[in-house]
C-alpha positions, 0 to 999 in steps of 0.5 A: 499500499502506497500512501501519501499523507497531506495537509497543514504542520500540526494537522496530525499526520505524525500521529496517523502515519505512526499508527498506519505502521503499527497496523498496516505493516508499512515504513513511514519515509521521511525526505529528511531521513532518507536524505541522512542516511542516503549521505552517510549511506555514501550512495551515488545519489547521497553523494551528490546532496551532501556535496550540494548541502555542503554548498549551503544550497537546496537539494533539488527535486531531481536529487530528492526523487532519486532518493526517494526511488532508491528507498522504495526498492528496499526490502522494507518497503514490499508491503509499501509505505508512507510518503512524510514531507514528500512530495511538496510541490505539484513539480514533486507529485508529477516527478513522482507519478513518473518514477512509479509508472516506471517500477509498474506501480501506483499511488494507493491513496492520497490522504489530506487530513483538512483542518482549520489553521486558526484552530490551529494556530489557538491551540499552539497558542494555549499550549504555550501559556499552559507549558509557561504557566507550568514553569515548562519551556516551550519547544521550537515547533509550538512558538506561533510565529515560527508555526504561522510561517510554516503555515504561510510556506505550506500555503505556497508550496503544498495546499496546490497539490489538493486540486493536483491530486483531485483532478485524478480523482485521487484526492480522499479527505478526511476531517482533522478537527476529530478526534483522533481515533475518529480521524484514523477510521476513517483513513481506515475507511479509505485504505480499506475501500483501496484494497476491496476495489 
């Protein structure tokens, strides 16, 4: 089962991905983790990525696709995978489709966790207040200003993926404002429908 989870920061994608790893026997693939592993392993694509990163540049889509290609060929991906943080742009989504087609496969599901960004932001602000009131340390990713910037980047770069996948009838949405177990149940319904199809 090959799955892409979409949704803005704080939507709960990570929580749902971990649950799917446990329940469906698939592997969660994070682009950042894959990049670091490829660099550490000294693969051809990993060395290309290292050269770009050492020079302070951003790794190109071509290199990222090469790393994804190598990673999904590994034995632990035989049952499938969940792509986390990739694709981020329509160009990457098109390259991913082409890559999977070249391997004789395709995505089984693209699931978007839809949330109310204003409520997400107020949750972050509340969590910061509670943490400070309890004498705790606020996590870097709980900074409301940083979170707003991440939402802007998501809207500009990644949100267009919804229309891209919807145009080919591949996009399914779940209401991420529900309790975690209800979101999980909706995702299971979608995936069970894919398996039965």
